[in-house]
N, C-alpha and C positions, 0 to 999 in steps of 0.2 A: 491611478483604480488600486483601492485599497484589496492586499491578498487576503484571499480568505480559506477558511479552512475547518471543516466541519467535521464533528464525530456525532454518526448518528447509530443505534441501537433497534435490531431487528431481530423479533423470537431469541430474545435475551434478555437479561436484566442489566438497564444501565450500571455503570460502573466506572469508578474513576481511580480505583486503587491500581497501575502500572500504569496509567496511561500519558506518553509522555506530554509535555509543554508544546502547543502547537508551533510553537516557536523552532523547536526541535527538527520537525517535518522541510521547514521553511531554511531554515540552515543548510541541512543536508542536500537540499536541489538546487540551492544558491551557490555551493562547491561545485555543482555541476553545470554551473550558467545558466541555470534557469529559477524564472521567478512565478510564485502559484498565480494565475487569475484564481481560481476556483480547484478545490479540492474536496470532497467527501469521502472519508472512511465509514463504510459502513458496518460495525461489527455484527456477525450474526449463529447461528447456530450451524452443523453440520448439514442439516436435513433444508434449512434454509438455503447455503450457500451450492449446494448440490443442485438443487430447482434452478438455481439462476446457470449455474455448469449445463446443465441439461436444455434451458431453452434458449438461453443465447451462444454456443460454444457447441451442441448437441455431442457432450460428454457426461458420464453418465458415473464418473468416481471422486471419489473426495478431496479436495485441496485444500489448501490452506489461504491463498489466496487469489484471486480475479481482479483484475485491471481494465478498466474501461475508458478509454480517451474520451471525451466529450466535445461538443463543440464551443467553442465562444459566444457568449451571447453576438446581436449583428451590429450593437454600436461599438463593441472592441476591434478594431483595425487587427485583424488576422493575420496581417504581413508580420507581425512581431510573433515569431519562431518562441523565444524565448520564451511566453508564458503556456503554462500547462494547466489545464484544465481537466477532471476528470474523475469519477467514482474507482473505486477501490474499493473491496468487498472484502473480508476476512472474519475465516470464521476460528470463532472462542476456542471451538473445544478442538479443532487443530491446533493451535498454538499451545491448550494443556498439554495436547499429545508430546508436540515436539517438546515440549518445555523439560517433560519426562527423558524423552528418546536421548536428547542434545543435553542433560545434562545441565541446562541452565537455569535461572529463575525466569517467572511469566515476565515481568518488564524489557527486560533483554529481549527476550525471544518474541515479545509483541511488535519492539520497533526494528527487529529484524525483520519481518512481515512486512511488516508497515511500509520500510524502505525498499524492503526487495519490490512491494507493487508499485511505488513510485518511480522505482527504477526501470519499470518496463513501460511506464507512460511515455518515458522521457527517452523511449526507443532499444533499451539493454532487451537482451535476450540469456534463456536459456538453456536454447536447444541441445548445441553441441558442449561436450566436455570443456574447448576452450573458452564459450561465454561461461558458462556457470563458474568458473573459477576466478571471469573475470566480476563477475556478479558477486559473489561470495567476497572477494577482498572490499569490494567498495561497500556491501555491510556491514564486514568488520570494523570500517573505518567508523563509519556513520553510527553506528549502535553505538558507540561510545561517547560522540559528539555530546556535548553538556549545552 
């Protein structure tokens, strides 16, 4: 099966500047022992992501990323737990604000949010201080991968 990474744009203008090559996210997940089945990154506005947050998670606040695991197609043997299928929604408005807040560049902050969403798909959480520290450590490593 061919790994599939897709980039989509909702309620924003499509862009290329700062978007990492799709091989980058494959490399990040392979370092975690995972293989991409199908991974969709949906880049959107705050407004769009807030609607997703409200509709599916019953939360009304702004966020930079929301990840949803998706089911593999029926023809794929679901016994292989290393395969990753999911949709990752990213607010570009939040990425731009984060860039200012953390005094970094857009491309680096975008990678951070993308890998953060992917780590959620494979079981990492950020509810406790310890979990946040683990996620941040992994993000710092993966943001620098080329």
